[in-house]
C-alpha positions as CSV (number, residue, x, y, z in Angstrom):
1,M,0.0,0.0,0.0
2,L,2.7,2.6,1.1
3,N,4.8,1.3,-1.8
4,Q,2.1,2.1,-4.4
5,I,1.3,5.6,-2.8
6,I,4.9,6.6,-3.3
7,I,5.1,5.3,-6.8
8,N,1.9,7.1,-7.7
9,W,3.2,10.3,-6.2
10,Y,6.3,9.8,-8.3
11,H,4.5,9.4,-11.5
12,N,2.6,12.6,-10.8
13,N,5.4,14.7,-9.5
14,K,8.9,13.5,-10.8
15,R,11.4,15.9,-12.4
16,A,12.4,15.5,-16.0
17,L,16.0,14.5,-15.6
18,P,18.1,13.2,-18.5
19,W,19.5,10.1,-16.6
20,R,15.8,8.9,-16.1
21,D,15.5,8.3,-19.7
22,T,18.2,5.7,-19.9
23,T,19.1,2.3,-18.6
24,N,22.7,2.6,-19.9
25,P,24.9,1.9,-17.0
26,Y,27.7,4.1,-18.1
27,Y,25.2,7.1,-18.1
28,I,23.7,6.2,-14.7
29,W,27.2,5.7,-13.1
30,I,28.2,9.2,-14.4
31,S,25.1,10.8,-13.0
32,E,25.4,9.1,-9.7
33,I,28.9,10.0,-9.1
34,I,28.4,13.6,-10.0
35,L,25.3,13.9,-7.9
36,Q,27.2,12.8,-4.8
37,Q,27.8,16.0,-2.6
38,T,26.2,18.0,-5.5
39,R,22.8,19.5,-6.0
40,V,20.9,18.4,-9.2
41,N,20.7,21.9,-10.6
42,Q,24.3,22.3,-10.5
43,G,25.2,18.7,-11.5
44,I,23.0,18.5,-14.6
45,N,25.2,20.8,-16.6
46,Y,28.4,18.9,-15.6
47,Y,26.6,15.7,-16.6
48,Y,25.9,17.0,-20.2
49,R,29.5,18.4,-20.5
50,F,31.0,15.1,-19.2
51,L,29.1,13.0,-21.8
52,E,29.9,15.3,-24.5
53,A,33.6,14.9,-23.8
54,F,33.5,11.2,-22.9
55,P,30.4,9.6,-24.5
56,D,31.2,6.0,-23.5
57,I,33.5,4.2,-21.0
58,N,36.2,3.7,-23.6
59,S,36.7,7.5,-24.3
60,L,36.9,8.1,-20.4
61,A,39.4,5.3,-19.9
62,N,41.7,6.6,-22.7
63,A,41.5,10.2,-21.5
64,D,44.2,12.0,-19.7
65,I,43.6,12.6,-16.0
66,D,44.2,16.3,-16.4
67,Q,41.3,16.5,-19.0
68,V,39.0,14.6,-16.5
69,L,39.9,16.9,-13.6
70,K,39.6,20.0,-15.7
71,L,35.9,19.1,-16.7
72,W,35.3,18.2,-13.0
73,Q,36.7,21.8,-11.9
74,G,34.2,23.3,-9.5
75,L,32.4,20.2,-8.3
76,G,34.9,19.5,-5.5
77,Y,35.6,16.1,-3.9
78,Y,38.1,15.4,-6.6
79,S,38.7,11.9,-5.5
80,R,35.4,11.0,-7.2
81,A,36.8,12.0,-10.7
82,R,40.1,10.2,-10.0
83,N,38.3,7.1,-8.9
84,M,36.1,7.2,-11.9
85,H,38.9,7.4,-14.3
86,E,40.6,4.4,-12.6
87,T,37.4,2.4,-12.7
88,A,36.8,3.1,-16.4
89,K,40.3,2.0,-17.2
90,Y,39.7,-1.2,-15.2
91,I,36.5,-2.0,-16.9
92,V,38.0,-1.5,-20.3
93,A,41.1,-3.6,-19.5
94,Y,39.7,-6.5,-17.6
95,N,35.9,-6.7,-18.5
96,N,36.0,-5.7,-22.3
97,G,34.4,-2.2,-21.4
98,I,31.3,-4.0,-20.2
99,F,29.8,-2.9,-16.8
100,P,29.1,-5.8,-14.3
101,K,25.3,-6.3,-13.9
102,E,25.1,-7.4,-10.4
103,Y,25.5,-5.4,-7.1
104,N,27.9,-7.8,-5.6
105,D,30.3,-7.2,-8.6
106,L,29.7,-3.4,-8.9
107,V,30.4,-2.8,-5.3
108,K,33.9,-4.2,-5.6
109,L,34.9,-1.4,-8.1
110,K,36.9,1.6,-7.0
111,G,34.7,4.6,-6.0
112,I,31.5,2.6,-6.4
113,G,30.1,2.2,-2.9
114,E,27.0,0.5,-1.7
115,Y,24.6,3.3,-2.8
116,T,26.1,3.7,-6.4
117,A,26.3,0.0,-6.9
118,A,22.7,-0.4,-5.8
119,A,21.6,2.4,-8.1
120,I,23.4,0.9,-11.1
121,A,22.1,-2.6,-10.4
122,S,18.5,-1.4,-9.8
123,F,18.1,1.3,-12.4
124,C,19.8,-0.5,-15.2
125,F,19.1,-4.1,-14.4
126,N,16.2,-4.1,-12.1
127,E,17.9,-5.9,-9.4
128,G,15.8,-6.0,-6.3
129,I,18.1,-4.1,-3.9
130,P,17.2,-0.9,-2.1
131,V,19.0,2.3,-3.0
132,I,19.4,4.3,0.2
133,D,20.6,7.8,0.1
134,G,20.0,10.7,2.6
135,N,16.5,11.3,1.1
136,V,15.6,7.7,1.6
137,F,17.0,7.7,5.2
138,R,14.8,10.7,6.0
139,V,11.5,9.2,4.6
140,L,12.0,5.9,6.3
141,S,13.0,7.5,9.6
142,R,9.9,9.7,9.6
143,V,7.3,7.3,8.3
144,F,8.3,4.4,10.5
145,G,9.6,6.2,13.4
146,I,13.1,4.9,13.2
147,S,15.3,6.6,15.8
148,E,18.7,4.7,15.0
149,S,21.5,6.7,13.7
150,T,21.8,6.7,9.9
151,Q,25.6,6.6,10.4
152,S,25.9,3.5,12.7
153,A,26.2,0.1,11.3
154,S,23.3,-1.3,13.4
155,G,21.2,1.7,12.1
156,K,22.0,1.1,8.5
157,K,20.9,-2.6,8.9
158,V,17.6,-1.5,10.2
159,F,17.0,1.0,7.4
160,K,18.1,-1.5,4.7
161,K,15.6,-4.1,6.1
162,K,12.8,-1.6,6.2
163,A,13.6,-0.4,2.7
164,E,13.5,-4.0,1.4
165,E,10.2,-4.7,3.0
166,L,8.7,-1.5,1.5
167,M,10.2,-1.9,-1.9
168,G,8.6,-5.3,-2.8
169,K,9.5,-7.5,-5.7
170,A,7.5,-6.0,-8.5
171,Q,9.3,-3.0,-9.7
172,P,12.4,-2.2,-7.7
173,H,13.8,0.3,-10.3
174,I,10.7,2.4,-10.2
175,F,10.3,2.3,-6.4
176,N,13.8,3.2,-5.7
177,Q,13.7,6.3,-7.9
178,A,10.3,7.1,-6.5
179,I,11.3,7.2,-2.8
180,M,14.4,9.2,-3.6
181,E,12.4,11.8,-5.4
182,F,9.8,11.8,-2.6
183,G,12.6,12.7,-0.1
184,A,14.1,15.2,-2.4
185,L,10.8,17.1,-3.1
186,Q,8.2,16.3,-0.6
187,C,9.7,15.0,2.6
188,V,12.5,17.6,2.6
189,P,15.0,18.1,5.6
190,K,13.4,21.4,6.9
191,N,9.9,22.5,7.1
192,P,8.2,20.0,4.8
193,D,4.6,20.7,3.9
194,C,3.1,17.7,5.6
195,T,-0.4,19.0,4.9
196,V,-0.2,17.8,1.3
197,C,1.8,14.7,2.0
198,P,0.0,11.5,0.7
199,L,1.7,9.5,3.6
200,K,0.6,11.8,6.5
201,K,-1.9,9.3,7.8
202,H,0.7,6.6,8.0
203,C,3.7,8.9,9.2
204,F,5.0,8.2,12.6
205,A,6.7,11.6,12.8
206,F,3.9,13.7,11.6
207,N,1.4,11.9,13.9
208,N,3.8,12.3,16.9
209,Q,5.2,15.9,16.2
210,L,8.6,14.4,15.6
211,V,9.2,15.6,12.0
212,S,11.9,18.1,13.0
213,E,13.7,15.4,15.2
214,L,14.0,12.8,12.6
215,P,16.2,11.3,11.2
216,V,18.6,11.5,14.1
217,K,21.2,14.0,13.3
218,K,24.7,12.9,12.8
219,T,27.5,14.4,14.8
220,K,29.5,17.0,12.8
221,A,33.1,15.9,12.4
222,N,35.7,18.3,13.8
223,Q,36.8,20.9,11.4
224,A,40.6,21.3,11.0
225,N,42.0,24.9,10.5
226,R,44.7,25.2,7.9
227,F,46.6,28.4,6.7
228,F,47.4,28.6,3.0
229,N,49.7,31.3,1.7
230,Y,49.6,31.3,-2.2
231,I,52.3,33.1,-4.2
232,Y,51.4,34.1,-7.8
233,I,54.9,34.7,-9.3
234,I,55.2,36.8,-12.4
235,F,58.2,36.8,-14.7
236,N,58.2,38.2,-18.2
237,G,54.5,37.2,-18.7
238,T,54.9,33.8,-17.3
239,T,54.0,32.1,-14.0
240,F,54.9,29.0,-12.1
241,I,52.5,26.1,-11.2
242,E,52.9,22.6,-9.7
243,K,50.7,19.5,-9.5
244,R,49.5,18.4,-6.1
245,V,50.6,14.7,-5.7
246,T,50.4,13.9,-2.0
247,N,47.3,12.2,-0.5
248,D,45.7,15.4,0.5
249,I,42.9,17.6,-0.7
250,W,42.9,18.4,-4.4
251,K,45.3,15.6,-5.4
252,M,46.3,15.8,-9.1
253,L,45.1,19.4,-9.4
254,Y,47.5,22.3,-10.3
255,Q,48.4,25.2,-8.0
256,I,50.7,28.2,-7.8
257,P,53.5,28.0,-5.2
258,L,52.0,27.4,-1.7
259,I,53.5,27.8,1.7
260,E,51.3,26.3,4.4
261,T,51.8,27.6,7.9
262,D,50.5,26.5,11.2
263,K,49.0,29.9,11.9
264,K,48.2,33.1,10.3
265,S,51.3,34.7,9.0
266,D,52.4,38.0,7.6
267,I,54.9,38.6,4.7
268,Q,57.8,39.0,7.1
269,Q,57.1,35.7,8.7
270,L,56.7,34.0,5.4
271,S,60.0,35.4,4.2
272,N,61.8,33.6,7.0
273,T,60.4,30.0,5.9
274,E,62.6,27.7,4.2
275,L,60.4,27.3,1.2
276,W,60.2,31.1,0.6
277,N,63.9,31.3,0.5
278,K,64.3,28.4,-1.8
279,I,61.7,29.9,-4.2
280,F,63.2,33.4,-4.3
281,D,66.8,32.7,-3.3
282,K,67.6,36.5,-2.6
283,T,66.3,37.6,-6.0
284,E,64.7,41.0,-6.1
285,I,60.9,41.0,-5.8
286,T,58.1,43.4,-6.0
287,I,54.8,42.7,-4.2
288,S,51.8,44.1,-6.0
289,S,48.6,45.3,-4.2
290,P,46.1,44.2,-3.1
291,I,46.9,41.2,-1.0
292,L,43.7,39.2,-1.0
293,H,42.2,37.0,1.6
294,K,39.5,34.3,1.4
295,T,38.1,31.7,3.8
296,H,37.4,28.4,2.0
297,I,35.2,25.8,3.7
298,L,35.6,22.2,2.9
299,S,33.6,19.3,4.5
300,H,36.1,18.8,7.3
301,Q,38.5,21.7,6.8
302,K,38.5,25.4,7.0
303,L,41.1,27.0,4.9
304,D,42.3,30.5,5.5
305,C,44.0,31.6,2.2
306,V,46.1,34.7,1.5
307,F,47.2,35.5,-2.0
308,Y,50.3,37.4,-2.9
309,K,51.1,38.5,-6.3
310,I,54.9,38.9,-6.7
311,H,57.0,40.1,-9.7
312,I,60.6,38.8,-10.0
313,K,63.5,39.9,-12.1
314,K,65.1,36.3,-12.3
315,P,63.6,32.9,-11.3
316,S,65.8,30.9,-8.9
317,P,67.2,27.5,-9.8
318,Y,64.7,25.9,-7.4
319,L,61.8,27.7,-9.0
320,L,62.8,26.4,-12.4
321,N,63.5,22.8,-11.3
322,N,60.5,22.1,-9.1
323,Y,57.7,24.1,-10.8
324,I,56.2,24.3,-14.4
325,Q,56.7,27.6,-16.1
326,I,53.7,28.6,-18.3
327,P,52.3,31.9,-19.9
328,T,50.0,33.6,-17.3
329,E,47.1,33.6,-19.8
330,E,47.3,29.8,-19.9
331,I,46.5,29.2,-16.3
332,N,42.9,28.6,-17.2
333,K,43.8,25.6,-19.3
334,Y,44.8,23.7,-16.2
335,S,42.6,22.0,-13.5
336,I,42.9,24.1,-10.4
337,P,41.1,24.3,-7.0
338,R,38.0,26.5,-6.9
339,V,39.7,28.9,-4.4
340,L,42.4,29.6,-7.1
341,D,39.7,30.0,-9.7
342,W,38.2,32.6,-7.5
343,Y,41.5,34.4,-7.1
344,F,42.3,34.6,-10.8
345,G,38.7,35.9,-11.4
346,K,39.3,38.6,-8.8
347,I,42.6,39.9,-10.1
348,K,41.3,40.0,-13.7
349,Q,38.4,42.4,-12.6
């Protein structure tokens, strides 16, 4: 009964989204990875651009990672793009470019977790496995009064079992999309309009004044504070960049020279650091105004960023040996973090 109510609501209210018109697992995979941590209205344009550049899994597998990351620029969580590229190469090399059809095989692939594996298996191959995202957690928690944490292992088992019961066996691919859409449009996180909800008679949270209390809120992770000092070096119409290769944020993206400090630092303090002295090596410099500041918030980190534009008369051996020298106007050809994109936009105004 509840199953059919949700499906009927879906048929009458669903959004027209391009990935709903296909059962191609490559298209579904691309859409699901993009929509992780990304709103639909932002992700849809990336989806179109990505498929235009890489229309099939072979084109993605054969692409250069820099091209993939450049297309991904602005979406954040760049490990999604790196993992997607690795998985495309794996499927082409070891599975003749054919996506696995079953959840248990899909979930073994890099970057494809339980949710994405369930989405591909269900939407493309109608496998009877529930697709549980934040929207589904919220609907199930409110309708059935589930107070277990959505983040605990025991809680996830409870939600999965309830979703399986509610889904039924007839049309899991339709039900999964329906309940996700119901959570996205009707049973929204804050101030849902319960007066028009077709499930209100059956909803534990609505009938017990607990809508704002469910699902149980997850504890926010501690946010680390970091201090980034960027140096935009200008020499005869060129600048210097490097690729981030360590296992840190923005891996494989490019950046201008960066000095990270353990606290806010002024130019005098920066000039006493080892990296500053290697980069400039007593060469004559001119610091341009203004010095820009920006706070950049990531999921678990708060970055205090300061940007210095510095003209030099001669690059040091260290600068030439450890950075890539490019024309200043070509910086936009490289995949860079959003905070640097903001900076370059500001200085061109």
